[in-house]
N, C-alpha and C positions, 0 to 999 in steps of 0.2 A: 452273398456268397460268390466267390470267384472260382473258376475252374481252369485247369491246365495252364498254370503260370510257369513260364520258362525261367530256369535259374541255371547258374553254372554247374549245378550238381544234378541235373535232370529236372524234369518238370515236377511241379507241385500239383498234386491231383486236385485238392480243394483247399480253399481258405474261407473260413467262416468268421465273420466279424460281428460280434454281438454288441448290442447297444449298451449293456451294462456288464457283460461277462467276459470281455476281452476278445482275443484273437486265437483261433484254433487252426492249426495246420493239419490236414488229413492226408496221409499217404495211404493209398489203397493198393493192396497186393492180391493177385489172383492165385498165389501159391497154394497148392492143395496139400492134403495129408495132415500129419501132425507136426506142429511147429512148437519148439521149446525155446526158452531163453536161458543161456548159460554164460555167466561172466560178461553180460552186456551184449551178447551176440545171438542172432537167431540161428536156430538149427532146425533142419527138416530131416526127419527120419534118422537122427543122430549124426548127421553130417552138416557142414556149413551150407547155408542156402546160397543160391547162385549170386546173390548180392548181399552186402552187409546192410540190411534194411534199416536197422537202428541208426547206424552211422549216416546213411543217406538222409534219413528223417531229421537227424540233429543238424547236419550241415545245412539243409534247406531251412530249418528253423532259425539258425544263427544268421544266415544270409538274409532271410525275410526281415528279421529284427533290424538288421543294419540298414536295409533298404527303406523301411518305415521311418527309422530315425533320420535319414537324409531328408525326408519330406516334412515330418512334423517336429523334429528336434528333440524327440524323446525316444528312449529305448523301451518299447512295449514288452510286456510279458506275453510270450506266445506259447500256448500249450500244444505240443506235438502229439498227434494220435496216429498210431499205426494200425490200419484196419486190414484184416485178412478176410476176404469174402468167401473163401472155399477151404478153410483149414480148421482143424481142432487146435486150440491154443491152450497150453497148460499153465501159462503165467497167470498168477492170481493177484498180483499187485503191480503198481507202476514200476517201470524199469528206470533205474537211474544209472547213467553212465558217466 
């Protein structure tokens, strides 16, 4: 597991590399209250959150994929996971943007 990796799009909180299960990028947010997902964007209390968390997570995922490819010569599949530590999330399925 790697922590606090700098990227051009802000730091990546955690990267988990599994022996058989691939690579996971975890973005951890301390945003509180109720968070919903509408049209691929996060909303807090019916208004846009202070950052577009989904876009940030995806930019970091694509950047990490390209960085890994430079080293190993293959583009790995990276599963991005957006974690809210202090919020109620109403999304019940994966978000595809």
